[in-house]
N, C-alpha and C positions, 0 to 999 in steps of 0.2 A: 792864430793857430800855427803850431810848428809843423814843418814838413820834415819827415824822417824817411831816409832812403836806405835800403839794404841792397848792396850790390854783391852779386855772386851768381855763378852759373847753375846753382841748384844743388850744390854739394851739401852733405850733412851739416857742416859748420855753418853754412849760409842759412839753412833752414832753421837751425837752432838759434842763430842770431835773430832772425825774423820773429820766431816764437818768443824769445826773450823780450824783444821790444813790445810785442803785444801784451805780455804779462806785466811789464813795467808800466805801461799805459793804464792797464786795468787796475793795478795796485795803487797808482797815484790818482786814479779817477779823472784823468784828463783826456781830451780829444786831440788827435793829431792826424795829419794826412800821412798815411803810411804807404810807401811805394816800394815794391820789390822789383829790382832791375836784374834780369837774367840774360839779356841779350849782350853778347860779347862786344858788338860794335857800339852799343849804347854805353857800356861800361868804359870803353876806351876813351870816350869823350871826357871822362873824369880823370884821366891820366893816373889811374891806379893799377898796379900790377899784381898785388896780392889781395886775395879775397878771404873771408868776407870783409866788406867795408860798411861801416855805420856812418851815415852822414846825417847831421841835423842842421836844417836851414842852410844847406849847401856847404857846410864845413865838415871835413873829415874828422871824426872823433876817434875811431878805432879802425885799424886795418890789419888783416893777416891773422886774426884770431877771433874767437867767439866773444861777443860783447856780453858781459854778465849783467843780470837784472839790476843789481845794486849800482853798477857803473852807469847804466842807462838812466836810472832814476836820478842820479846825481846830475847828469847832463841836462835833464829836463826840468830841474828845480829852478 
């Protein structure tokens, strides 16, 4: 099972990215561990400065912009 993390302080872009991940998972019909990290100190551990960040299995896939549903689906295939 894949682990997907969305890092961001709770801004609208971060919330949209999280919702897009949920939609992508539903459209593909797959299960994943989906984690939202909003704590600044926790985010700093990943050494990223721009949010939102989409990580899949501890690899940064997108940072600094909203991850689109089709992009997320490609990463998950």
